[in-house]
C-alpha positions, 0 to 999 in steps of 0.5 A, spaced: 260 412 418 267 414 416 268 421 414 269 419 406 264 413 406 259 414 401 252 414 402 248 408 398 242 411 394 236 408 393 234 407 386 229 413 387 234 417 390 239 416 384 234 417 379 232 424 383 240 426 383 240 424 376 234 429 374 237 434 378 244 434 375 240 434 368 236 440 370 243 444 372 246 442 365 240 444 361 240 451 365 247 452 363 246 451 356 240 455 356 244 461 360 249 460 354 244 463 349 243 469 353 246 475 349 248 479 354 254 477 357 253 480 364 246 478 365 249 471 363 254 471 369 248 474 373 244 468 371 250 463 372 251 465 379 244 465 381 243 458 379 250 456 382 247 459 389 240 456 388 243 449 387 248 450 393 243 452 398 238 446 396 243 441 396 242 438 403 235 436 402 234 429 402 226 429 403 224 426 396 218 431 396 222 437 397 227 435 392 221 434 387 218 441 389 225 444 387 225 440 381 219 443 379 221 450 381 227 449 377 224 447 370 219 453 371 225 457 371 228 454 365 222 454 361 221 462 363 229 463 361 228 459 354 222 463 352 225 469 354 231 467 350 227 465 344 223 472 344 230 476 344 232 472 338 
C-alpha cells in the first residue's frame, strides 16, 4: 500500500472513529468549564496524551473498552465541575 493511500474503513470502523472524535470534543468542552486554568491545562495535556497513546488500536473491542473508560472519565469530570459551581 502506498504511503499516502487512505485505508478504507468499514461502516462499524467509521462509526467507532466518529464516536472517538465526539468523545474527544466532549472532553475538551467539559475541560473548558473547569475554573482553575492550570488544572485545565493539565487535563488537556492528559486527554491529548491518552488519545495519542491509544490511536494505533484497531481491535474494535479494545477501542470500545477505551471509549467506555473515556465516557466514565467525562462523567466524573462533569460531576466534579458541577459540584464546583
